[in-house]
PyMOL Python script that loads the backbone (N, CA, C, O; Angstrom):
from pymol import cmd

cmd.read_pdbstr("""\
ATOM      1  N   MET A   1       1.356   6.983  18.757  1.00  0.00           N
ATOM      2  CA  MET A   1       0.752   6.949  17.440  1.00  0.00           C
ATOM      3  C   MET A   1      -0.299   5.833  17.384  1.00  0.00           C
ATOM      4  O   MET A   1      -0.063   4.737  17.893  1.00  0.00           O
ATOM      5  N   PRO A   2      -1.457   6.104  16.769  1.00  0.00           N
ATOM      6  CA  PRO A   2      -2.506   5.088  16.694  1.00  0.00           C
ATOM      7  C   PRO A   2      -2.060   3.834  15.941  1.00  0.00           C
ATOM      8  O   PRO A   2      -2.479   2.732  16.292  1.00  0.00           O
ATOM      9  N   TRP A   3      -1.227   3.977  14.925  1.00  0.00           N
ATOM     10  CA  TRP A   3      -0.810   2.815  14.141  1.00  0.00           C
ATOM     11  C   TRP A   3       0.094   1.892  14.934  1.00  0.00           C
ATOM     12  O   TRP A   3       0.230   0.720  14.585  1.00  0.00           O
ATOM     13  N   GLU A   4       0.717   2.393  15.998  1.00  0.00           N
ATOM     14  CA  GLU A   4       1.566   1.548  16.837  1.00  0.00           C
ATOM     15  C   GLU A   4       0.744   0.750  17.836  1.00  0.00           C
ATOM     16  O   GLU A   4       1.195  -0.287  18.323  1.00  0.00           O
ATOM     17  N   GLU A   5      -0.446   1.220  18.144  1.00  0.00           N
ATOM     18  CA  GLU A   5      -1.253   0.636  19.204  1.00  0.00           C
ATOM     19  C   GLU A   5      -2.197  -0.455  18.724  1.00  0.00           C
ATOM     20  O   GLU A   5      -2.555  -1.336  19.505  1.00  0.00           O
ATOM     21  N   LYS A   6      -2.605  -0.422  17.477  1.00  0.00           N
ATOM     22  CA  LYS A   6      -3.581  -1.402  17.006  1.00  0.00           C
ATOM     23  C   LYS A   6      -3.414  -1.661  15.518  1.00  0.00           C
ATOM     24  O   LYS A   6      -2.774  -0.892  14.800  1.00  0.00           O
ATOM     25  N   THR A   7      -3.994  -2.744  15.082  1.00  0.00           N
ATOM     26  CA  THR A   7      -3.979  -3.083  13.668  1.00  0.00           C
ATOM     27  C   THR A   7      -4.959  -2.177  12.942  1.00  0.00           C
ATOM     28  O   THR A   7      -6.103  -2.019  13.369  1.00  0.00           O
ATOM     29  N   LEU A   8      -4.507  -1.581  11.842  1.00  0.00           N
ATOM     30  CA  LEU A   8      -5.338  -0.668  11.064  1.00  0.00           C
ATOM     31  C   LEU A   8      -5.599  -1.217   9.670  1.00  0.00           C
ATOM     32  O   LEU A   8      -4.751  -1.893   9.088  1.00  0.00           O
ATOM     33  N   ASP A   9      -6.770  -0.923   9.148  1.00  0.00           N
ATOM     34  CA  ASP A   9      -7.065  -1.170   7.738  1.00  0.00           C
ATOM     35  C   ASP A   9      -6.907   0.170   7.039  1.00  0.00           C
ATOM     36  O   ASP A   9      -7.602   1.134   7.361  1.00  0.00           O
ATOM     37  N   GLN A  10      -5.990   0.225   6.080  1.00  0.00           N
ATOM     38  CA  GLN A  10      -5.719   1.463   5.373  1.00  0.00           C
ATOM     39  C   GLN A  10      -5.937   1.251   3.873  1.00  0.00           C
ATOM     40  O   GLN A  10      -5.655   0.181   3.334  1.00  0.00           O
ATOM     41  N   VAL A  11      -6.441   2.285   3.221  1.00  0.00           N
ATOM     42  CA  VAL A  11      -6.683   2.224   1.782  1.00  0.00           C
ATOM     43  C   VAL A  11      -5.845   3.306   1.122  1.00  0.00           C
ATOM     44  O   VAL A  11      -5.886   4.474   1.510  1.00  0.00           O
ATOM     45  N   LEU A  12      -5.080   2.891   0.110  1.00  0.00           N
ATOM     46  CA  LEU A  12      -4.254   3.820  -0.647  1.00  0.00           C
ATOM     47  C   LEU A  12      -4.782   3.906  -2.072  1.00  0.00           C
ATOM     48  O   LEU A  12      -5.074   2.885  -2.695  1.00  0.00           O
ATOM     49  N   LYS A  13      -4.902   5.113  -2.580  1.00  0.00           N
ATOM     50  CA  LYS A  13      -5.241   5.340  -3.979  1.00  0.00           C
ATOM     51  C   LYS A  13      -3.921   5.467  -4.723  1.00  0.00           C
ATOM     52  O   LYS A  13      -3.112   6.343  -4.417  1.00  0.00           O
ATOM     53  N   ILE A  14      -3.704   4.587  -5.707  1.00  0.00           N
ATOM     54  CA  ILE A  14      -2.437   4.547  -6.430  1.00  0.00           C
ATOM     55  C   ILE A  14      -2.685   4.926  -7.881  1.00  0.00           C
ATOM     56  O   ILE A  14      -3.564   4.371  -8.542  1.00  0.00           O
ATOM     57  N   THR A  15      -1.910   5.867  -8.361  1.00  0.00           N
ATOM     58  CA  THR A  15      -2.012   6.335  -9.740  1.00  0.00           C
ATOM     59  C   THR A  15      -0.786   5.872 -10.514  1.00  0.00           C
ATOM     60  O   THR A  15       0.344   5.983 -10.038  1.00  0.00           O
ATOM     61  N   GLY A  16      -1.022   5.358 -11.700  1.00  0.00           N
ATOM     62  CA  GLY A  16       0.091   4.965 -12.562  1.00  0.00           C
ATOM     63  C   GLY A  16       0.199   3.480 -12.822  1.00  0.00           C
ATOM     64  O   GLY A  16       0.992   3.060 -13.664  1.00  0.00           O
ATOM     65  N   MET A  17      -0.588   2.665 -12.112  1.00  0.00           N
ATOM     66  CA  MET A  17      -0.563   1.233 -12.388  1.00  0.00           C
ATOM     67  C   MET A  17      -1.292   0.985 -13.710  1.00  0.00           C
ATOM     68  O   MET A  17      -2.399   1.479 -13.923  1.00  0.00           O
ATOM     69  N   ARG A  18      -0.658   0.220 -14.586  1.00  0.00           N
ATOM     70  CA  ARG A  18      -1.237  -0.007 -15.909  1.00  0.00           C
ATOM     71  C   ARG A  18      -1.481  -1.490 -16.239  1.00  0.00           C
ATOM     72  O   ARG A  18      -2.209  -1.807 -17.180  1.00  0.00           O
ATOM     73  N   CYS A  19      -0.869  -2.392 -15.461  1.00  0.00           N
ATOM     74  CA  CYS A  19      -0.956  -3.812 -15.807  1.00  0.00           C
ATOM     75  C   CYS A  19      -0.769  -4.670 -14.558  1.00  0.00           C
ATOM     76  O   CYS A  19      -0.516  -4.156 -13.468  1.00  0.00           O
ATOM     77  N   GLN A  20      -0.899  -5.983 -14.734  1.00  0.00           N
ATOM     78  CA  GLN A  20      -0.745  -6.895 -13.601  1.00  0.00           C
ATOM     79  C   GLN A  20       0.688  -6.898 -13.061  1.00  0.00           C
ATOM     80  O   GLN A  20       0.906  -7.181 -11.883  1.00  0.00           O
ATOM     81  N   HIS A  21       1.646  -6.590 -13.904  1.00  0.00           N
ATOM     82  CA  HIS A  21       3.028  -6.483 -13.426  1.00  0.00           C
ATOM     83  C   HIS A  21       3.137  -5.337 -12.419  1.00  0.00           C
ATOM     84  O   HIS A  21       3.808  -5.471 -11.395  1.00  0.00           O
ATOM     85  N   CYS A  22       2.486  -4.224 -12.705  1.00  0.00           N
ATOM     86  CA  CYS A  22       2.460  -3.090 -11.784  1.00  0.00           C
ATOM     87  C   CYS A  22       1.824  -3.508 -10.459  1.00  0.00           C
ATOM     88  O   CYS A  22       2.334  -3.187  -9.385  1.00  0.00           O
ATOM     89  N   VAL A  23       0.718  -4.218 -10.548  1.00  0.00           N
ATOM     90  CA  VAL A  23       0.019  -4.683  -9.350  1.00  0.00           C
ATOM     91  C   VAL A  23       0.946  -5.556  -8.513  1.00  0.00           C
ATOM     92  O   VAL A  23       1.013  -5.396  -7.294  1.00  0.00           O
ATOM     93  N   ARG A  24       1.652  -6.467  -9.147  1.00  0.00           N
ATOM     94  CA  ARG A  24       2.565  -7.368  -8.443  1.00  0.00           C
ATOM     95  C   ARG A  24       3.685  -6.587  -7.753  1.00  0.00           C
ATOM     96  O   ARG A  24       4.037  -6.879  -6.610  1.00  0.00           O
ATOM     97  N   ARG A  25       4.242  -5.591  -8.451  1.00  0.00           N
ATOM     98  CA  ARG A  25       5.309  -4.770  -7.856  1.00  0.00           C
ATOM     99  C   ARG A  25       4.816  -4.030  -6.609  1.00  0.00           C
ATOM    100  O   ARG A  25       5.493  -4.009  -5.581  1.00  0.00           O
ATOM    101  N   VAL A  26       3.641  -3.431  -6.712  1.00  0.00           N
ATOM    102  CA  VAL A  26       3.075  -2.690  -5.580  1.00  0.00           C
ATOM    103  C   VAL A  26       2.762  -3.655  -4.430  1.00  0.00           C
ATOM    104  O   VAL A  26       3.059  -3.364  -3.271  1.00  0.00           O
ATOM    105  N   HIS A  27       2.168  -4.791  -4.757  1.00  0.00           N
ATOM    106  CA  HIS A  27       1.829  -5.792  -3.744  1.00  0.00           C
ATOM    107  C   HIS A  27       3.086  -6.245  -2.995  1.00  0.00           C
ATOM    108  O   HIS A  27       3.082  -6.322  -1.767  1.00  0.00           O
ATOM    109  N   GLU A  28       4.142  -6.539  -3.722  1.00  0.00           N
ATOM    110  CA  GLU A  28       5.387  -7.000  -3.099  1.00  0.00           C
ATOM    111  C   GLU A  28       6.032  -5.903  -2.251  1.00  0.00           C
ATOM    112  O   GLU A  28       6.553  -6.179  -1.170  1.00  0.00           O
ATOM    113  N   ALA A  29       5.996  -4.668  -2.736  1.00  0.00           N
ATOM    114  CA  ALA A  29       6.597  -3.565  -1.983  1.00  0.00           C
ATOM    115  C   ALA A  29       5.846  -3.320  -0.675  1.00  0.00           C
ATOM    116  O   ALA A  29       6.461  -3.133   0.375  1.00  0.00           O
ATOM    117  N   LEU A  30       4.526  -3.324  -0.743  1.00  0.00           N
ATOM    118  CA  LEU A  30       3.739  -3.109   0.469  1.00  0.00           C
ATOM    119  C   LEU A  30       3.872  -4.293   1.422  1.00  0.00           C
ATOM    120  O   LEU A  30       3.961  -4.108   2.636  1.00  0.00           O
ATOM    121  N   GLY A  31       3.885  -5.490   0.883  1.00  0.00           N
ATOM    122  CA  GLY A  31       4.020  -6.677   1.712  1.00  0.00           C
ATOM    123  C   GLY A  31       5.354  -6.764   2.424  1.00  0.00           C
ATOM    124  O   GLY A  31       5.465  -7.429   3.454  1.00  0.00           O
ATOM    125  N   ALA A  32       6.368  -6.101   1.890  1.00  0.00           N
ATOM    126  CA  ALA A  32       7.701  -6.129   2.490  1.00  0.00           C
ATOM    127  C   ALA A  32       7.865  -5.129   3.643  1.00  0.00           C
ATOM    128  O   ALA A  32       8.867  -5.157   4.357  1.00  0.00           O
ATOM    129  N   VAL A  33       6.881  -4.253   3.815  1.00  0.00           N
ATOM    130  CA  VAL A  33       6.953  -3.259   4.890  1.00  0.00           C
ATOM    131  C   VAL A  33       6.703  -3.958   6.233  1.00  0.00           C
ATOM    132  O   VAL A  33       5.730  -4.695   6.389  1.00  0.00           O
ATOM    133  N   ALA A  34       7.584  -3.718   7.180  1.00  0.00           N
ATOM    134  CA  ALA A  34       7.449  -4.313   8.507  1.00  0.00           C
ATOM    135  C   ALA A  34       6.116  -3.914   9.138  1.00  0.00           C
ATOM    136  O   ALA A  34       5.749  -2.739   9.143  1.00  0.00           O
ATOM    137  N   GLY A  35       5.401  -4.896   9.665  1.00  0.00           N
ATOM    138  CA  GLY A  35       4.124  -4.652  10.320  1.00  0.00           C
ATOM    139  C   GLY A  35       2.918  -4.922   9.449  1.00  0.00           C
ATOM    140  O   GLY A  35       1.798  -5.001   9.954  1.00  0.00           O
ATOM    141  N   VAL A  36       3.123  -5.066   8.140  1.00  0.00           N
ATOM    142  CA  VAL A  36       2.011  -5.339   7.225  1.00  0.00           C
ATOM    143  C   VAL A  36       1.623  -6.813   7.344  1.00  0.00           C
ATOM    144  O   VAL A  36       2.477  -7.698   7.288  1.00  0.00           O
ATOM    145  N   GLU A  37       0.327  -7.060   7.507  1.00  0.00           N
ATOM    146  CA  GLU A  37      -0.192  -8.416   7.645  1.00  0.00           C
ATOM    147  C   GLU A  37      -0.868  -8.910   6.369  1.00  0.00           C
ATOM    148  O   GLU A  37      -0.679 -10.058   5.967  1.00  0.00           O
ATOM    149  N   VAL A  38      -1.657  -8.041   5.732  1.00  0.00           N
ATOM    150  CA  VAL A  38      -2.420  -8.421   4.543  1.00  0.00           C
ATOM    151  C   VAL A  38      -2.376  -7.271   3.541  1.00  0.00           C
ATOM    152  O   VAL A  38      -2.489  -6.104   3.916  1.00  0.00           O
ATOM    153  N   VAL A  39      -2.207  -7.616   2.259  1.00  0.00           N
ATOM    154  CA  VAL A  39      -2.222  -6.615   1.181  1.00  0.00           C
ATOM    155  C   VAL A  39      -3.127  -7.117   0.070  1.00  0.00           C
ATOM    156  O   VAL A  39      -3.070  -8.286  -0.312  1.00  0.00           O
ATOM    157  N   ARG A  40      -3.957  -6.229  -0.441  1.00  0.00           N
ATOM    158  CA  ARG A  40      -4.768  -6.512  -1.632  1.00  0.00           C
ATOM    159  C   ARG A  40      -4.658  -5.300  -2.537  1.00  0.00           C
ATOM    160  O   ARG A  40      -4.922  -4.175  -2.114  1.00  0.00           O
ATOM    161  N   VAL A  41      -4.267  -5.529  -3.785  1.00  0.00           N
ATOM    162  CA  VAL A  41      -4.118  -4.437  -4.746  1.00  0.00           C
ATOM    163  C   VAL A  41      -5.034  -4.736  -5.926  1.00  0.00           C
ATOM    164  O   VAL A  41      -5.022  -5.841  -6.470  1.00  0.00           O
ATOM    165  N   ASP A  42      -5.830  -3.740  -6.317  1.00  0.00           N
ATOM    166  CA  ASP A  42      -6.782  -3.911  -7.413  1.00  0.00           C
ATOM    167  C   ASP A  42      -6.465  -2.930  -8.537  1.00  0.00           C
ATOM    168  O   ASP A  42      -6.485  -1.715  -8.337  1.00  0.00           O
ATOM    169  N   LEU A  43      -6.177  -3.463  -9.708  1.00  0.00           N
ATOM    170  CA  LEU A  43      -5.832  -2.638 -10.863  1.00  0.00           C
ATOM    171  C   LEU A  43      -7.007  -1.779 -11.316  1.00  0.00           C
ATOM    172  O   LEU A  43      -6.832  -0.593 -11.596  1.00  0.00           O
ATOM    173  N   ASP A  44      -8.198  -2.360 -11.391  1.00  0.00           N
ATOM    174  CA  ASP A  44      -9.360  -1.634 -11.911  1.00  0.00           C
ATOM    175  C   ASP A  44      -9.710  -0.395 -11.085  1.00  0.00           C
ATOM    176  O   ASP A  44     -10.006   0.664 -11.638  1.00  0.00           O
ATOM    177  N   SER A  45      -9.675  -0.536  -9.768  1.00  0.00           N
ATOM    178  CA  SER A  45     -10.028   0.602  -8.913  1.00  0.00           C
ATOM    179  C   SER A  45      -8.823   1.477  -8.589  1.00  0.00           C
ATOM    180  O   SER A  45      -8.982   2.637  -8.209  1.00  0.00           O
ATOM    181  N   GLY A  46      -7.613   0.924  -8.739  1.00  0.00           N
ATOM    182  CA  GLY A  46      -6.408   1.654  -8.382  1.00  0.00           C
ATOM    183  C   GLY A  46      -6.200   1.747  -6.882  1.00  0.00           C
ATOM    184  O   GLY A  46      -5.484   2.625  -6.399  1.00  0.00           O
ATOM    185  N   LEU A  47      -6.832   0.834  -6.143  1.00  0.00           N
ATOM    186  CA  LEU A  47      -6.744   0.874  -4.693  1.00  0.00           C
ATOM    187  C   LEU A  47      -5.895  -0.270  -4.151  1.00  0.00           C
ATOM    188  O   LEU A  47      -5.894  -1.381  -4.681  1.00  0.00           O
ATOM    189  N   ALA A  48      -5.179   0.035  -3.087  1.00  0.00           N
ATOM    190  CA  ALA A  48      -4.461  -0.982  -2.332  1.00  0.00           C
ATOM    191  C   ALA A  48      -5.027  -0.951  -0.919  1.00  0.00           C
ATOM    192  O   ALA A  48      -5.089   0.106  -0.290  1.00  0.00           O
ATOM    193  N   ARG A  49      -5.433  -2.100  -0.430  1.00  0.00           N
ATOM    194  CA  ARG A  49      -5.945  -2.219   0.933  1.00  0.00           C
ATOM    195  C   ARG A  49      -4.891  -2.943   1.755  1.00  0.00           C
ATOM    196  O   ARG A  49      -4.435  -4.028   1.396  1.00  0.00           O
ATOM    197  N   VAL A  50      -4.515  -2.322   2.858  1.00  0.00           N
ATOM    198  CA  VAL A  50      -3.424  -2.849   3.679  1.00  0.00           C
ATOM    199  C   VAL A  50      -3.902  -2.968   5.118  1.00  0.00           C
ATOM    200  O   VAL A  50      -4.509  -2.045   5.660  1.00  0.00           O
ATOM    201  N   ARG A  51      -3.624  -4.103   5.723  1.00  0.00           N
ATOM    202  CA  ARG A  51      -3.934  -4.303   7.136  1.00  0.00           C
ATOM    203  C   ARG A  51      -2.624  -4.537   7.874  1.00  0.00           C
ATOM    204  O   ARG A  51      -1.775  -5.309   7.430  1.00  0.00           O
ATOM    205  N   GLY A  52      -2.474  -3.859   9.007  1.00  0.00           N
ATOM    206  CA  GLY A  52      -1.292  -4.081   9.820  1.00  0.00           C
ATOM    207  C   GLY A  52      -1.014  -2.922  10.740  1.00  0.00           C
ATOM    208  O   GLY A  52      -1.744  -1.931  10.776  1.00  0.00           O
ATOM    209  N   ARG A  53       0.057  -3.072  11.480  1.00  0.00           N
ATOM    210  CA  ARG A  53       0.529  -2.018  12.383  1.00  0.00           C
ATOM    211  C   ARG A  53       1.683  -1.317  11.691  1.00  0.00           C
ATOM    212  O   ARG A  53       2.845  -1.691  11.846  1.00  0.00           O
ATOM    213  N   VAL A  54       1.341  -0.306  10.935  1.00  0.00           N
ATOM    214  CA  VAL A  54       2.362   0.370  10.136  1.00  0.00           C
ATOM    215  C   VAL A  54       1.981   1.834   9.926  1.00  0.00           C
ATOM    216  O   VAL A  54       0.810   2.173   9.759  1.00  0.00           O
ATOM    217  N   ASP A  55       2.985   2.675   9.939  1.00  0.00           N
ATOM    218  CA  ASP A  55       2.808   4.105   9.707  1.00  0.00           C
ATOM    219  C   ASP A  55       2.354   4.310   8.258  1.00  0.00           C
ATOM    220  O   ASP A  55       3.019   3.823   7.344  1.00  0.00           O
ATOM    221  N   PRO A  56       1.256   5.006   8.024  1.00  0.00           N
ATOM    222  CA  PRO A  56       0.787   5.243   6.663  1.00  0.00           C
ATOM    223  C   PRO A  56       1.840   5.905   5.775  1.00  0.00           C
ATOM    224  O   PRO A  56       1.892   5.639   4.574  1.00  0.00           O
ATOM    225  N   ALA A  57       2.672   6.756   6.350  1.00  0.00           N
ATOM    226  CA  ALA A  57       3.713   7.425   5.566  1.00  0.00           C
ATOM    227  C   ALA A  57       4.712   6.421   4.994  1.00  0.00           C
ATOM    228  O   ALA A  57       5.253   6.631   3.909  1.00  0.00           O
ATOM    229  N   VAL A  58       4.955   5.347   5.713  1.00  0.00           N
ATOM    230  CA  VAL A  58       5.874   4.314   5.237  1.00  0.00           C
ATOM    231  C   VAL A  58       5.255   3.567   4.049  1.00  0.00           C
ATOM    232  O   VAL A  58       5.956   3.219   3.099  1.00  0.00           O
ATOM    233  N   LEU A  59       3.956   3.324   4.106  1.00  0.00           N
ATOM    234  CA  LEU A  59       3.267   2.682   2.979  1.00  0.00           C
ATOM    235  C   LEU A  59       3.335   3.569   1.738  1.00  0.00           C
ATOM    236  O   LEU A  59       3.635   3.095   0.643  1.00  0.00           O
ATOM    237  N   LEU A  60       3.056   4.843   1.916  1.00  0.00           N
ATOM    238  CA  LEU A  60       3.105   5.771   0.782  1.00  0.00           C
ATOM    239  C   LEU A  60       4.511   5.836   0.199  1.00  0.00           C
ATOM    240  O   LEU A  60       4.675   5.870  -1.020  1.00  0.00           O
ATOM    241  N   ALA A  61       5.513   5.854   1.047  1.00  0.00           N
ATOM    242  CA  ALA A  61       6.903   5.902   0.580  1.00  0.00           C
ATOM    243  C   ALA A  61       7.274   4.649  -0.195  1.00  0.00           C
ATOM    244  O   ALA A  61       8.013   4.726  -1.177  1.00  0.00           O
ATOM    245  N   ALA A  62       6.770   3.495   0.233  1.00  0.00           N
ATOM    246  CA  ALA A  62       7.070   2.238  -0.458  1.00  0.00           C
ATOM    247  C   ALA A  62       6.521   2.258  -1.881  1.00  0.00           C
ATOM    248  O   ALA A  62       7.152   1.744  -2.805  1.00  0.00           O
ATOM    249  N   VAL A  63       5.347   2.851  -2.049  1.00  0.00           N
ATOM    250  CA  VAL A  63       4.725   2.917  -3.378  1.00  0.00           C
ATOM    251  C   VAL A  63       5.393   3.981  -4.242  1.00  0.00           C
ATOM    252  O   VAL A  63       5.674   3.735  -5.415  1.00  0.00           O
ATOM    253  N   THR A  64       5.645   5.139  -3.688  1.00  0.00           N
ATOM    254  CA  THR A  64       6.250   6.211  -4.488  1.00  0.00           C
ATOM    255  C   THR A  64       7.677   5.869  -4.880  1.00  0.00           C
ATOM    256  O   THR A  64       8.161   6.351  -5.904  1.00  0.00           O
ATOM    257  N   ALA A  65       8.361   5.053  -4.092  1.00  0.00           N
ATOM    258  CA  ALA A  65       9.722   4.628  -4.459  1.00  0.00           C
ATOM    259  C   ALA A  65       9.719   3.798  -5.741  1.00  0.00           C
ATOM    260  O   ALA A  65      10.746   3.685  -6.410  1.00  0.00           O
ATOM    261  N   LEU A  66       8.574   3.221  -6.082  1.00  0.00           N
ATOM    262  CA  LEU A  66       8.444   2.455  -7.328  1.00  0.00           C
ATOM    263  C   LEU A  66       8.133   3.341  -8.528  1.00  0.00           C
ATOM    264  O   LEU A  66       8.170   2.881  -9.669  1.00  0.00           O
ATOM    265  N   GLY A  67       7.827   4.613  -8.271  1.00  0.00           N
ATOM    266  CA  GLY A  67       7.523   5.531  -9.350  1.00  0.00           C
ATOM    267  C   GLY A  67       6.055   5.802  -9.548  1.00  0.00           C
ATOM    268  O   GLY A  67       5.671   6.466 -10.511  1.00  0.00           O
ATOM    269  N   TYR A  68       5.215   5.294  -8.643  1.00  0.00           N
ATOM    270  CA  TYR A  68       3.772   5.553  -8.700  1.00  0.00           C
ATOM    271  C   TYR A  68       3.430   6.676  -7.738  1.00  0.00           C
ATOM    272  O   TYR A  68       4.204   6.983  -6.831  1.00  0.00           O
ATOM    273  N   GLN A  69       2.280   7.283  -7.934  1.00  0.00           N
ATOM    274  CA  GLN A  69       1.779   8.273  -6.996  1.00  0.00           C
ATOM    275  C   GLN A  69       0.792   7.577  -6.061  1.00  0.00           C
ATOM    276  O   GLN A  69       0.026   6.711  -6.485  1.00  0.00           O
ATOM    277  N   ALA A  70       0.817   7.959  -4.799  1.00  0.00           N
ATOM    278  CA  ALA A  70      -0.079   7.320  -3.833  1.00  0.00           C
ATOM    279  C   ALA A  70      -0.555   8.341  -2.811  1.00  0.00           C
ATOM    280  O   ALA A  70       0.160   9.275  -2.448  1.00  0.00           O
ATOM    281  N   GLU A  71      -1.776   8.132  -2.365  1.00  0.00           N
ATOM    282  CA  GLU A  71      -2.347   8.957  -1.305  1.00  0.00           C
ATOM    283  C   GLU A  71      -3.308   8.091  -0.506  1.00  0.00           C
ATOM    284  O   GLU A  71      -3.833   7.094  -1.003  1.00  0.00           O
ATOM    285  N   LEU A  72      -3.524   8.489   0.734  1.00  0.00           N
ATOM    286  CA  LEU A  72      -4.507   7.774   1.543  1.00  0.00           C
ATOM    287  C   LEU A  72      -5.890   8.084   1.018  1.00  0.00           C
ATOM    288  O   LEU A  72      -6.204   9.224   0.675  1.00  0.00           O
ATOM    289  N   SER A  73      -6.704   7.061   0.963  1.00  0.00           N
ATOM    290  CA  SER A  73      -8.062   7.232   0.437  1.00  0.00           C
ATOM    291  C   SER A  73      -9.066   7.106   1.553  1.00  0.00           C
ATOM    292  O   SER A  73     -10.269   7.220   1.316  1.00  0.00           O
TER     293      SER A  73
END
""", "prot")
cmd.dss("prot")
cmd.show_as("cartoon", "prot")
cmd.util.cbc("prot")
cmd.orient("prot")
């Protein structure tokens, strides 16, 4: 898998974030995923930028487990 071989920059489009509390929850959930090095979540754009060696499906699962919708952008 490409994500196992190198560090990737991935962008997730997240639907349902309404406030800074939502941003903090998403940031903490993504940051807790093994292999994630850097996370940036922006409320205005609804995007989360993640750098690390991690399966994109695991990132999406971490966000959807919080009750938000997410897709790779």
